[in-house]
mmCIF file of the N, C-alpha and C atoms, coordinates in Angstrom:
data_MODEL
# 
_entry.id   MODEL 
# 
loop_
_atom_site.group_PDB 
_atom_site.id 
_atom_site.type_symbol 
_atom_site.label_atom_id 
_atom_site.label_alt_id 
_atom_site.label_comp_id 
_atom_site.label_asym_id 
_atom_site.label_entity_id 
_atom_site.label_seq_id 
_atom_site.pdbx_PDB_ins_code 
_atom_site.Cartn_x 
_atom_site.Cartn_y 
_atom_site.Cartn_z 
_atom_site.occupancy 
_atom_site.B_iso_or_equiv 
_atom_site.pdbx_formal_charge 
_atom_site.auth_seq_id 
_atom_site.auth_comp_id 
_atom_site.auth_asym_id 
_atom_site.auth_atom_id 
_atom_site.pdbx_PDB_model_num 
ATOM 1   N N  . MET A 1 1  ? 112.740 140.774 137.387 1.00 0.00 ? 1  MET A N  1 
ATOM 2   C CA . MET A 1 1  ? 113.685 141.011 136.667 1.00 0.00 ? 1  MET A CA 1 
ATOM 3   C C  . MET A 1 1  ? 114.554 142.645 137.078 1.00 0.00 ? 1  MET A C  1 
ATOM 4   N N  . ALA A 1 2  ? 115.871 142.612 136.672 1.00 0.00 ? 2  ALA A N  1 
ATOM 5   C CA . ALA A 1 2  ? 116.247 143.904 136.719 1.00 0.00 ? 2  ALA A CA 1 
ATOM 6   C C  . ALA A 1 2  ? 116.128 144.772 135.925 1.00 0.00 ? 2  ALA A C  1 
ATOM 7   N N  . LYS A 1 3  ? 116.357 146.275 136.290 1.00 0.00 ? 3  LYS A N  1 
ATOM 8   C CA . LYS A 1 3  ? 116.450 146.365 134.687 1.00 0.00 ? 3  LYS A CA 1 
ATOM 9   C C  . LYS A 1 3  ? 117.716 146.922 134.872 1.00 0.00 ? 3  LYS A C  1 
ATOM 10  N N  . LEU A 1 4  ? 118.034 146.577 133.655 1.00 0.00 ? 4  LEU A N  1 
ATOM 11  C CA . LEU A 1 4  ? 119.724 146.448 133.162 1.00 0.00 ? 4  LEU A CA 1 
ATOM 12  C C  . LEU A 1 4  ? 119.920 147.531 132.184 1.00 0.00 ? 4  LEU A C  1 
ATOM 13  N N  . ASN A 1 5  ? 119.028 147.972 130.988 1.00 0.00 ? 5  ASN A N  1 
ATOM 14  C CA . ASN A 1 5  ? 119.342 149.296 130.640 1.00 0.00 ? 5  ASN A CA 1 
ATOM 15  C C  . ASN A 1 5  ? 118.655 150.590 130.905 1.00 0.00 ? 5  ASN A C  1 
ATOM 16  N N  . ARG A 1 6  ? 119.132 151.963 130.510 1.00 0.00 ? 6  ARG A N  1 
ATOM 17  C CA . ARG A 1 6  ? 118.427 153.055 130.563 1.00 0.00 ? 6  ARG A CA 1 
ATOM 18  C C  . ARG A 1 6  ? 118.022 153.350 129.307 1.00 0.00 ? 6  ARG A C  1 
ATOM 19  N N  . ILE A 1 7  ? 117.674 152.507 128.578 1.00 0.00 ? 7  ILE A N  1 
ATOM 20  C CA . ILE A 1 7  ? 117.280 152.871 126.859 1.00 0.00 ? 7  ILE A CA 1 
ATOM 21  C C  . ILE A 1 7  ? 116.029 153.882 127.235 1.00 0.00 ? 7  ILE A C  1 
ATOM 22  N N  . ARG A 1 8  ? 114.751 153.427 128.093 1.00 0.00 ? 8  ARG A N  1 
ATOM 23  C CA . ARG A 1 8  ? 113.641 154.549 127.534 1.00 0.00 ? 8  ARG A CA 1 
ATOM 24  C C  . ARG A 1 8  ? 114.340 156.063 128.171 1.00 0.00 ? 8  ARG A C  1 
ATOM 25  N N  . VAL A 1 9  ? 114.590 155.913 129.147 1.00 0.00 ? 9  VAL A N  1 
ATOM 26  C CA . VAL A 1 9  ? 115.521 156.787 129.626 1.00 0.00 ? 9  VAL A CA 1 
ATOM 27  C C  . VAL A 1 9  ? 116.333 157.906 129.197 1.00 0.00 ? 9  VAL A C  1 
ATOM 28  N N  . VAL A 1 10 ? 116.846 157.161 128.027 1.00 0.00 ? 10 VAL A N  1 
ATOM 29  C CA . VAL A 1 10 ? 117.910 157.937 127.610 1.00 0.00 ? 10 VAL A CA 1 
ATOM 30  C C  . VAL A 1 10 ? 116.534 158.842 126.174 1.00 0.00 ? 10 VAL A C  1 
ATOM 31  N N  . LEU A 1 11 ? 115.960 157.833 125.219 1.00 0.00 ? 11 LEU A N  1 
ATOM 32  C CA . LEU A 1 11 ? 115.040 158.381 124.567 1.00 0.00 ? 11 LEU A CA 1 
ATOM 33  C C  . LEU A 1 11 ? 114.181 159.447 124.990 1.00 0.00 ? 11 LEU A C  1 
ATOM 34  N N  . ALA A 1 12 ? 113.689 159.540 126.051 1.00 0.00 ? 12 ALA A N  1 
ATOM 35  C CA . ALA A 1 12 ? 112.647 160.210 126.714 1.00 0.00 ? 12 ALA A CA 1 
ATOM 36  C C  . ALA A 1 12 ? 113.189 161.549 126.618 1.00 0.00 ? 12 ALA A C  1 
ATOM 37  N N  . GLU A 1 13 ? 114.748 161.489 127.076 1.00 0.00 ? 13 GLU A N  1 
ATOM 38  C CA . GLU A 1 13 ? 115.327 162.253 127.329 1.00 0.00 ? 13 GLU A CA 1 
ATOM 39  C C  . GLU A 1 13 ? 115.195 163.456 126.413 1.00 0.00 ? 13 GLU A C  1 
ATOM 40  N N  . ARG A 1 14 ? 115.438 162.981 125.148 1.00 0.00 ? 14 ARG A N  1 
ATOM 41  C CA . ARG A 1 14 ? 115.979 163.512 123.733 1.00 0.00 ? 14 ARG A CA 1 
ATOM 42  C C  . ARG A 1 14 ? 114.403 163.348 123.081 1.00 0.00 ? 14 ARG A C  1 
ATOM 43  N N  . ASP A 1 15 ? 113.756 163.338 123.336 1.00 0.00 ? 15 ASP A N  1 
ATOM 44  C CA . ASP A 1 15 ? 112.025 163.378 122.990 1.00 0.00 ? 15 ASP A CA 1 
ATOM 45  C C  . ASP A 1 15 ? 112.205 162.167 121.742 1.00 0.00 ? 15 ASP A C  1 
ATOM 46  N N  . LEU A 1 16 ? 112.583 161.104 122.161 1.00 0.00 ? 16 LEU A N  1 
ATOM 47  C CA . LEU A 1 16 ? 113.027 159.573 121.016 1.00 0.00 ? 16 LEU A CA 1 
ATOM 48  C C  . LEU A 1 16 ? 111.476 158.998 121.485 1.00 0.00 ? 16 LEU A C  1 
ATOM 49  N N  . ASN A 1 17 ? 111.345 158.497 120.080 1.00 0.00 ? 17 ASN A N  1 
ATOM 50  C CA . ASN A 1 17 ? 111.058 157.056 121.214 1.00 0.00 ? 17 ASN A CA 1 
ATOM 51  C C  . ASN A 1 17 ? 111.063 155.660 120.061 1.00 0.00 ? 17 ASN A C  1 
ATOM 52  N N  . ASN A 1 18 ? 110.625 154.551 120.533 1.00 0.00 ? 18 ASN A N  1 
ATOM 53  C CA . ASN A 1 18 ? 111.530 153.747 120.276 1.00 0.00 ? 18 ASN A CA 1 
ATOM 54  C C  . ASN A 1 18 ? 110.678 152.642 118.574 1.00 0.00 ? 18 ASN A C  1 
ATOM 55  N N  . LYS A 1 19 ? 110.452 153.672 117.312 1.00 0.00 ? 19 LYS A N  1 
ATOM 56  C CA . LYS A 1 19 ? 109.973 153.803 116.014 1.00 0.00 ? 19 LYS A CA 1 
ATOM 57  C C  . LYS A 1 19 ? 111.076 154.058 115.617 1.00 0.00 ? 19 LYS A C  1 
ATOM 58  N N  . TRP A 1 20 ? 111.662 155.097 116.453 1.00 0.00 ? 20 TRP A N  1 
ATOM 59  C CA . TRP A 1 20 ? 112.714 155.811 116.091 1.00 0.00 ? 20 TRP A CA 1 
ATOM 60  C C  . TRP A 1 20 ? 113.795 155.107 115.543 1.00 0.00 ? 20 TRP A C  1 
ATOM 61  N N  . LEU A 1 21 ? 114.649 155.065 117.182 1.00 0.00 ? 21 LEU A N  1 
ATOM 62  C CA . LEU A 1 21 ? 115.414 153.910 117.465 1.00 0.00 ? 21 LEU A CA 1 
ATOM 63  C C  . LEU A 1 21 ? 115.404 153.101 116.399 1.00 0.00 ? 21 LEU A C  1 
ATOM 64  N N  . ALA A 1 22 ? 114.104 152.386 116.208 1.00 0.00 ? 22 ALA A N  1 
ATOM 65  C CA . ALA A 1 22 ? 113.988 150.964 115.721 1.00 0.00 ? 22 ALA A CA 1 
ATOM 66  C C  . ALA A 1 22 ? 114.506 151.581 113.923 1.00 0.00 ? 22 ALA A C  1 
ATOM 67  N N  . ASP A 1 23 ? 114.023 152.249 113.805 1.00 0.00 ? 23 ASP A N  1 
ATOM 68  C CA . ASP A 1 23 ? 113.994 152.415 112.125 1.00 0.00 ? 23 ASP A CA 1 
ATOM 69  C C  . ASP A 1 23 ? 115.620 153.341 111.747 1.00 0.00 ? 23 ASP A C  1 
ATOM 70  N N  . LYS A 1 24 ? 116.043 154.256 112.676 1.00 0.00 ? 24 LYS A N  1 
ATOM 71  C CA . LYS A 1 24 ? 117.848 154.433 112.535 1.00 0.00 ? 24 LYS A CA 1 
ATOM 72  C C  . LYS A 1 24 ? 118.902 153.080 112.741 1.00 0.00 ? 24 LYS A C  1 
ATOM 73  N N  . LEU A 1 25 ? 118.484 151.827 113.702 1.00 0.00 ? 25 LEU A N  1 
ATOM 74  C CA . LEU A 1 25 ? 119.348 150.730 113.720 1.00 0.00 ? 25 LEU A CA 1 
ATOM 75  C C  . LEU A 1 25 ? 118.976 149.475 112.610 1.00 0.00 ? 25 LEU A C  1 
ATOM 76  N N  . GLY A 1 26 ? 117.516 150.044 111.467 1.00 0.00 ? 26 GLY A N  1 
ATOM 77  C CA . GLY A 1 26 ? 117.068 148.538 110.986 1.00 0.00 ? 26 GLY A CA 1 
ATOM 78  C C  . GLY A 1 26 ? 116.449 147.530 110.981 1.00 0.00 ? 26 GLY A C  1 
ATOM 79  N N  . LYS A 1 27 ? 116.057 148.118 112.537 1.00 0.00 ? 27 LYS A N  1 
ATOM 80  C CA . LYS A 1 27 ? 115.780 146.941 113.537 1.00 0.00 ? 27 LYS A CA 1 
ATOM 81  C C  . LYS A 1 27 ? 113.753 146.902 113.728 1.00 0.00 ? 27 LYS A C  1 
ATOM 82  N N  . ASP A 1 28 ? 113.351 145.795 114.079 1.00 0.00 ? 28 ASP A N  1 
ATOM 83  C CA . ASP A 1 28 ? 111.491 145.586 114.153 1.00 0.00 ? 28 ASP A CA 1 
ATOM 84  C C  . ASP A 1 28 ? 111.455 146.267 115.219 1.00 0.00 ? 28 ASP A C  1 
ATOM 85  N N  . GLN A 1 29 ? 110.358 147.136 115.203 1.00 0.00 ? 29 GLN A N  1 
ATOM 86  C CA . GLN A 1 29 ? 109.810 147.943 117.006 1.00 0.00 ? 29 GLN A CA 1 
ATOM 87  C C  . GLN A 1 29 ? 109.438 146.914 117.551 1.00 0.00 ? 29 GLN A C  1 
ATOM 88  N N  . ALA A 1 30 ? 109.123 145.845 117.594 1.00 0.00 ? 30 ALA A N  1 
ATOM 89  C CA . ALA A 1 30 ? 108.912 145.453 118.384 1.00 0.00 ? 30 ALA A CA 1 
ATOM 90  C C  . ALA A 1 30 ? 109.937 144.875 119.049 1.00 0.00 ? 30 ALA A C  1 
ATOM 91  N N  . THR A 1 31 ? 111.318 144.201 118.263 1.00 0.00 ? 31 THR A N  1 
ATOM 92  C CA . THR A 1 31 ? 112.697 144.275 119.051 1.00 0.00 ? 31 THR A CA 1 
ATOM 93  C C  . THR A 1 31 ? 113.267 145.490 120.244 1.00 0.00 ? 31 THR A C  1 
ATOM 94  N N  . VAL A 1 32 ? 113.003 146.577 119.340 1.00 0.00 ? 32 VAL A N  1 
ATOM 95  C CA . VAL A 1 32 ? 113.256 147.721 120.269 1.00 0.00 ? 32 VAL A CA 1 
ATOM 96  C C  . VAL A 1 32 ? 112.465 147.921 121.365 1.00 0.00 ? 32 VAL A C  1 
ATOM 97  N N  . SER A 1 33 ? 110.719 147.280 121.616 1.00 0.00 ? 33 SER A N  1 
ATOM 98  C CA . SER A 1 33 ? 110.457 147.420 122.464 1.00 0.00 ? 33 SER A CA 1 
ATOM 99  C C  . SER A 1 33 ? 110.504 146.551 123.623 1.00 0.00 ? 33 SER A C  1 
ATOM 100 N N  . LYS A 1 34 ? 111.105 145.282 122.926 1.00 0.00 ? 34 LYS A N  1 
ATOM 101 C CA . LYS A 1 34 ? 111.683 144.419 124.109 1.00 0.00 ? 34 LYS A CA 1 
ATOM 102 C C  . LYS A 1 34 ? 113.069 145.077 125.282 1.00 0.00 ? 34 LYS A C  1 
ATOM 103 N N  . TRP A 1 35 ? 113.951 145.590 124.276 1.00 0.00 ? 35 TRP A N  1 
ATOM 104 C CA . TRP A 1 35 ? 114.903 146.216 125.027 1.00 0.00 ? 35 TRP A CA 1 
ATOM 105 C C  . TRP A 1 35 ? 114.837 147.236 125.995 1.00 0.00 ? 35 TRP A C  1 
ATOM 106 N N  . ILE A 1 36 ? 113.207 148.220 125.626 1.00 0.00 ? 36 ILE A N  1 
ATOM 107 C CA . ILE A 1 36 ? 113.149 149.410 126.108 1.00 0.00 ? 36 ILE A CA 1 
ATOM 108 C C  . ILE A 1 36 ? 112.672 149.314 127.480 1.00 0.00 ? 36 ILE A C  1 
ATOM 109 N N  . THR A 1 37 ? 111.965 147.837 127.337 1.00 0.00 ? 37 THR A N  1 
ATOM 110 C CA . THR A 1 37 ? 111.104 147.545 128.773 1.00 0.00 ? 37 THR A CA 1 
ATOM 111 C C  . THR A 1 37 ? 111.715 146.627 129.532 1.00 0.00 ? 37 THR A C  1 
ATOM 112 N N  . ASN A 1 38 ? 113.244 146.587 129.414 1.00 0.00 ? 38 ASN A N  1 
ATOM 113 C CA . ASN A 1 38 ? 113.758 145.397 129.113 1.00 0.00 ? 38 ASN A CA 1 
ATOM 114 C C  . ASN A 1 38 ? 113.467 143.705 130.067 1.00 0.00 ? 38 ASN A C  1 
ATOM 115 N N  . THR A 1 39 ? 112.875 143.357 129.030 1.00 0.00 ? 39 THR A N  1 
ATOM 116 C CA . THR A 1 39 ? 112.550 141.863 128.513 1.00 0.00 ? 39 THR A CA 1 
ATOM 117 C C  . THR A 1 39 ? 113.354 141.353 128.536 1.00 0.00 ? 39 THR A C  1 
ATOM 118 N N  . THR A 1 40 ? 114.051 141.714 127.122 1.00 0.00 ? 40 THR A N  1 
ATOM 119 C CA . THR A 1 40 ? 115.055 141.672 126.498 1.00 0.00 ? 40 THR A CA 1 
ATOM 120 C C  . THR A 1 40 ? 116.590 142.789 126.587 1.00 0.00 ? 40 THR A C  1 
ATOM 121 N N  . GLN A 1 41 ? 117.667 142.159 126.352 1.00 0.00 ? 41 GLN A N  1 
ATOM 122 C CA . GLN A 1 41 ? 118.407 143.310 125.879 1.00 0.00 ? 41 GLN A CA 1 
ATOM 123 C C  . GLN A 1 41 ? 119.285 142.661 124.919 1.00 0.00 ? 41 GLN A C  1 
ATOM 124 N N  . PRO A 1 42 ? 119.323 144.273 124.718 1.00 0.00 ? 42 PRO A N  1 
ATOM 125 C CA . PRO A 1 42 ? 120.998 143.595 123.064 1.00 0.00 ? 42 PRO A CA 1 
ATOM 126 C C  . PRO A 1 42 ? 121.722 143.624 123.668 1.00 0.00 ? 42 PRO A C  1 
ATOM 127 N N  . ASN A 1 43 ? 122.608 143.092 122.535 1.00 0.00 ? 43 ASN A N  1 
ATOM 128 C CA . ASN A 1 43 ? 124.483 142.377 122.087 1.00 0.00 ? 43 ASN A CA 1 
ATOM 129 C C  . ASN A 1 43 ? 124.820 143.638 122.491 1.00 0.00 ? 43 ASN A C  1 
ATOM 130 N N  . LEU A 1 44 ? 126.050 143.801 123.037 1.00 0.00 ? 44 LEU A N  1 
ATOM 131 C CA . LEU A 1 44 ? 126.671 144.113 122.900 1.00 0.00 ? 44 LEU A CA 1 
ATOM 132 C C  . LEU A 1 44 ? 127.100 144.864 121.819 1.00 0.00 ? 44 LEU A C  1 
ATOM 133 N N  . GLU A 1 45 ? 127.274 144.721 120.888 1.00 0.00 ? 45 GLU A N  1 
ATOM 134 C CA . GLU A 1 45 ? 127.494 145.365 119.662 1.00 0.00 ? 45 GLU A CA 1 
ATOM 135 C C  . GLU A 1 45 ? 126.179 146.540 119.052 1.00 0.00 ? 45 GLU A C  1 
ATOM 136 N N  . THR A 1 46 ? 125.113 145.660 119.460 1.00 0.00 ? 46 THR A N  1 
ATOM 137 C CA . THR A 1 46 ? 124.233 146.517 118.994 1.00 0.00 ? 46 THR A CA 1 
ATOM 138 C C  . THR A 1 46 ? 123.425 147.358 120.144 1.00 0.00 ? 46 THR A C  1 
ATOM 139 N N  . MET A 1 47 ? 123.899 147.315 121.803 1.00 0.00 ? 47 MET A N  1 
ATOM 140 C CA . MET A 1 47 ? 124.316 148.749 122.343 1.00 0.00 ? 47 MET A CA 1 
ATOM 141 C C  . MET A 1 47 ? 125.698 149.485 121.985 1.00 0.00 ? 47 MET A C  1 
ATOM 142 N N  . MET A 1 48 ? 126.435 149.088 121.280 1.00 0.00 ? 48 MET A N  1 
ATOM 143 C CA . MET A 1 48 ? 127.235 150.695 120.527 1.00 0.00 ? 48 MET A CA 1 
ATOM 144 C C  . MET A 1 48 ? 126.651 151.136 119.604 1.00 0.00 ? 48 MET A C  1 
ATOM 145 N N  . GLN A 1 49 ? 125.791 150.152 118.587 1.00 0.00 ? 49 GLN A N  1 
ATOM 146 C CA . GLN A 1 49 ? 125.024 151.500 117.868 1.00 0.00 ? 49 GLN A CA 1 
ATOM 147 C C  . GLN A 1 49 ? 123.865 151.968 118.251 1.00 0.00 ? 49 GLN A C  1 
ATOM 148 N N  . ILE A 1 50 ? 123.526 150.771 119.372 1.00 0.00 ? 50 ILE A N  1 
ATOM 149 C CA . ILE A 1 50 ? 122.130 151.993 119.702 1.00 0.00 ? 50 ILE A CA 1 
ATOM 150 C C  . ILE A 1 50 ? 122.869 153.933 121.228 1.00 0.00 ? 50 ILE A C  1 
ATOM 151 N N  . ALA A 1 51 ? 124.242 153.628 121.392 1.00 0.00 ? 51 ALA A N  1 
ATOM 152 C CA . ALA A 1 51 ? 125.255 154.639 121.946 1.00 0.00 ? 51 ALA A CA 1 
ATOM 153 C C  . ALA A 1 51 ? 125.206 155.280 121.074 1.00 0.00 ? 51 ALA A C  1 
ATOM 154 N N  . LYS A 1 52 ? 125.643 154.826 119.685 1.00 0.00 ? 52 LYS A N  1 
ATOM 155 C CA . LYS A 1 52 ? 126.074 156.215 118.809 1.00 0.00 ? 52 LYS A CA 1 
ATOM 156 C C  . LYS A 1 52 ? 124.917 156.611 117.776 1.00 0.00 ? 52 LYS A C  1 
ATOM 157 N N  . VAL A 1 53 ? 123.724 155.931 117.689 1.00 0.00 ? 53 VAL A N  1 
ATOM 158 C CA . VAL A 1 53 ? 122.596 157.065 117.344 1.00 0.00 ? 53 VAL A CA 1 
ATOM 159 C C  . VAL A 1 53 ? 122.177 157.639 118.442 1.00 0.00 ? 53 VAL A C  1 
ATOM 160 N N  . LEU A 1 54 ? 122.326 157.468 119.500 1.00 0.00 ? 54 LEU A N  1 
ATOM 161 C CA . LEU A 1 54 ? 121.649 158.948 120.081 1.00 0.00 ? 54 LEU A CA 1 
ATOM 162 C C  . LEU A 1 54 ? 122.727 159.345 120.812 1.00 0.00 ? 54 LEU A C  1 
ATOM 163 N N  . GLU A 1 55 ? 123.935 159.675 120.486 1.00 0.00 ? 55 GLU A N  1 
ATOM 164 C CA . GLU A 1 55 ? 125.215 160.291 120.429 1.00 0.00 ? 55 GLU A CA 1 
ATOM 165 C C  . GLU A 1 55 ? 125.493 160.296 122.107 1.00 0.00 ? 55 GLU A C  1 
ATOM 166 N N  . THR A 1 56 ? 125.564 159.051 122.133 1.00 0.00 ? 56 THR A N  1 
ATOM 167 C CA . THR A 1 56 ? 126.222 159.219 124.184 1.00 0.00 ? 56 THR A CA 1 
ATOM 168 C C  . THR A 1 56 ? 127.264 157.732 123.993 1.00 0.00 ? 56 THR A C  1 
ATOM 169 N N  . GLN A 1 57 ? 127.156 157.398 125.278 1.00 0.00 ? 57 GLN A N  1 
ATOM 170 C CA . GLN A 1 57 ? 128.364 155.990 125.409 1.00 0.00 ? 57 GLN A CA 1 
ATOM 171 C C  . GLN A 1 57 ? 127.654 155.056 126.226 1.00 0.00 ? 57 GLN A C  1 
ATOM 172 N N  . VAL A 1 58 ? 127.511 154.183 125.622 1.00 0.00 ? 58 VAL A N  1 
ATOM 173 C CA . VAL A 1 58 ? 127.497 152.624 126.456 1.00 0.00 ? 58 VAL A CA 1 
ATOM 174 C C  . VAL A 1 58 ? 126.903 152.874 127.726 1.00 0.00 ? 58 VAL A C  1 
ATOM 175 N N  . ASP A 1 59 ? 128.273 152.947 128.686 1.00 0.00 ? 59 ASP A N  1 
ATOM 176 C CA . ASP A 1 59 ? 127.404 153.478 130.062 1.00 0.00 ? 59 ASP A CA 1 
ATOM 177 C C  . ASP A 1 59 ? 126.602 154.253 130.474 1.00 0.00 ? 59 ASP A C  1 
ATOM 178 N N  . ASP A 1 60 ? 125.892 155.225 129.553 1.00 0.00 ? 60 ASP A N  1 
ATOM 179 C CA . ASP A 1 60 ? 125.434 156.411 130.119 1.00 0.00 ? 60 ASP A CA 1 
ATOM 180 C C  . ASP A 1 60 ? 123.792 154.940 129.554 1.00 0.00 ? 60 ASP A C  1 
ATOM 181 N N  . LEU A 1 61 ? 124.160 153.472 129.358 1.00 0.00 ? 61 LEU A N  1 
ATOM 182 C CA . LEU A 1 61 ? 122.515 153.616 128.432 1.00 0.00 ? 61 LEU A CA 1 
ATOM 183 C C  . LEU A 1 61 ? 122.296 152.129 129.927 1.00 0.00 ? 61 LEU A C  1 
ATOM 184 N N  . LEU A 1 62 ? 123.484 152.360 130.324 1.00 0.00 ? 62 LEU A N  1 
ATOM 185 C CA . LEU A 1 62 ? 123.432 151.498 131.465 1.00 0.00 ? 62 LEU A CA 1 
ATOM 186 C C  . LEU A 1 62 ? 123.186 151.177 132.807 1.00 0.00 ? 62 LEU A C  1 
ATOM 187 N N  . ARG A 1 63 ? 122.463 149.976 133.979 1.00 0.00 ? 63 ARG A N  1 
ATOM 188 C CA . ARG A 1 63 ? 121.671 150.846 134.662 1.00 0.00 ? 63 ARG A CA 1 
ATOM 189 C C  . ARG A 1 63 ? 122.743 149.766 136.113 1.00 0.00 ? 63 ARG A C  1 
ATOM 190 N N  . PHE A 1 64 ? 123.368 150.064 136.559 1.00 0.00 ? 64 PHE A N  1 
ATOM 191 C CA . PHE A 1 64 ? 124.083 149.820 137.292 1.00 0.00 ? 64 PHE A CA 1 
ATOM 192 C C  . PHE A 1 64 ? 124.076 149.599 139.033 1.00 0.00 ? 64 PHE A C  1 
ATOM 193 N N  . ASP A 1 65 ? 122.819 150.341 139.228 1.00 0.00 ? 65 ASP A N  1 
ATOM 194 C CA . ASP A 1 65 ? 122.497 150.774 140.754 1.00 0.00 ? 65 ASP A CA 1 
ATOM 195 C C  . ASP A 1 65 ? 121.713 149.617 140.858 1.00 0.00 ? 65 ASP A C  1 
ATOM 196 N N  . GLU A 1 66 ? 120.888 148.785 140.005 1.00 0.00 ? 66 GLU A N  1 
ATOM 197 C CA . GLU A 1 66 ? 120.387 147.859 140.720 1.00 0.00 ? 66 GLU A CA 1 
ATOM 198 C C  . GLU A 1 66 ? 120.775 146.147 141.207 1.00 0.00 ? 66 GLU A C  1 
ATOM 199 N N  . LEU A 1 67 ? 122.192 146.416 140.139 1.00 0.00 ? 67 LEU A N  1 
ATOM 200 C CA . LEU A 1 67 ? 122.314 145.119 139.908 1.00 0.00 ? 67 LEU A CA 1 
ATOM 201 C C  . LEU A 1 67 ? 123.128 143.880 141.846 1.00 0.00 ? 67 LEU A C  1 
ATOM 202 N N  . PRO A 1 68 ? 122.587 142.793 141.637 1.00 0.00 ? 68 PRO A N  1 
ATOM 203 C CA . PRO A 1 68 ? 122.751 141.872 143.046 1.00 0.00 ? 68 PRO A CA 1 
ATOM 204 C C  . PRO A 1 68 ? 124.699 142.439 143.161 1.00 0.00 ? 68 PRO A C  1 
ATOM 205 N N  . GLU A 1 69 ? 124.332 141.846 145.052 1.00 0.00 ? 69 GLU A N  1 
ATOM 206 C CA . GLU A 1 69 ? 125.640 142.150 145.405 1.00 0.00 ? 69 GLU A CA 1 
ATOM 207 C C  . GLU A 1 69 ? 126.570 141.043 145.299 1.00 0.00 ? 69 GLU A C  1 
ATOM 208 N N  . ILE A 1 70 ? 127.301 140.788 145.213 1.00 0.00 ? 70 ILE A N  1 
ATOM 209 C CA . ILE A 1 70 ? 128.564 139.777 144.889 1.00 0.00 ? 70 ILE A CA 1 
ATOM 210 C C  . ILE A 1 70 ? 129.264 139.501 145.850 1.00 0.00 ? 70 ILE A C  1 
ATOM 211 N N  . ASP A 1 71 ? 129.471 138.380 145.899 1.00 0.00 ? 71 ASP A N  1 
ATOM 212 C CA . ASP A 1 71 ? 130.910 138.312 147.938 1.00 0.00 ? 71 ASP A CA 1 
ATOM 213 C C  . ASP A 1 71 ? 131.601 138.197 146.742 1.00 0.00 ? 71 ASP A C  1 
ATOM 214 N N  . THR A 1 72 ? 132.971 138.917 147.196 1.00 0.00 ? 72 THR A N  1 
ATOM 215 C CA . THR A 1 72 ? 134.351 138.740 146.924 1.00 0.00 ? 72 THR A CA 1 
ATOM 216 C C  . THR A 1 72 ? 134.792 137.994 147.455 1.00 0.00 ? 72 THR A C  1 
ATOM 217 N N  . LYS A 1 73 ? 134.732 137.616 148.779 1.00 0.00 ? 73 LYS A N  1 
ATOM 218 C CA . LYS A 1 73 ? 135.598 137.166 150.068 1.00 0.00 ? 73 LYS A CA 1 
ATOM 219 C C  . LYS A 1 73 ? 136.525 135.661 149.004 1.00 0.00 ? 73 LYS A C  1 
ATOM 220 N N  . VAL A 1 74 ? 137.721 135.834 149.597 1.00 0.00 ? 74 VAL A N  1 
ATOM 221 C CA . VAL A 1 74 ? 138.574 134.633 148.865 1.00 0.00 ? 74 VAL A CA 1 
ATOM 222 C C  . VAL A 1 74 ? 138.406 133.251 150.434 1.00 0.00 ? 74 VAL A C  1 
ATOM 223 N N  . GLU A 1 75 ? 138.214 132.263 150.218 1.00 0.00 ? 75 GLU A N  1 
ATOM 224 C CA . GLU A 1 75 ? 138.654 131.646 151.093 1.00 0.00 ? 75 GLU A CA 1 
ATOM 225 C C  . GLU A 1 75 ? 139.510 130.871 151.242 1.00 0.00 ? 75 GLU A C  1 
# 
């Protein structure tokens, strides 16, 4: 599975952990753990909440370098 988000990286850059994020969002720590390990992904609304509490932008939390190549040729 591709790593689609950088939540773990951003938390580490700020010396924060998943328990802190879970408390700020009112979410279960196990849920946040799944997000930071890219086991599951938060929905867009939650991603916006994460960006807000981390004082960053949603696009800073997303990783685009590992997305598969898409053939855009029109036949």
